[in-house]
Every structure is written in C-alpha cells, then in structure tokens.
C-alpha angles and dihedrals in degrees: 000000000000122000123207131183113223107190094186094053106104113137146029092274091055091048092051092049092050092046091048091049096052093043090052085061095043120003090200095054115131114219128191115193127204099185094180091056094035091232134133129192116208132196109194145138087233115095122250094246093056093049091050090049094050092046089051092050088050090056097261111102110197134198123212112246 
C-alpha cells in the first residue's frame, strides 16, 4: 500500500476527483482516505510514480509519505 499526502484535498468533491483519477488508472484499486490528515493510502497494480503524475494532472499534486 502506498501513502500520499495531498495538501489540496479538503472536501468531498476533491475526494471524488482523486478517486476517479486513481480508478481510471486501475479500476480495481483500493483507496483509503484520511480527509483530516489529507492523506490517502492506495493499493494498486499501478506504480506510485504514475499515480502521482495522474493526481498532479488532475490538480491534486501529491507527495509520497
């Protein structure tokens, strides 16, 4: 499982966009959200670099934790 900090993720719309972005890469991905900490944990067959790039392109730059 890969954990990312997404400082700009603050609401339900943000969560939906992040989820949609990751599921576009891997429909079977499992995502756990911690909205208070602005962190997500992702279990996916897609590598972390590709997930980070896609999140940045969607407007949610992420840092690996």
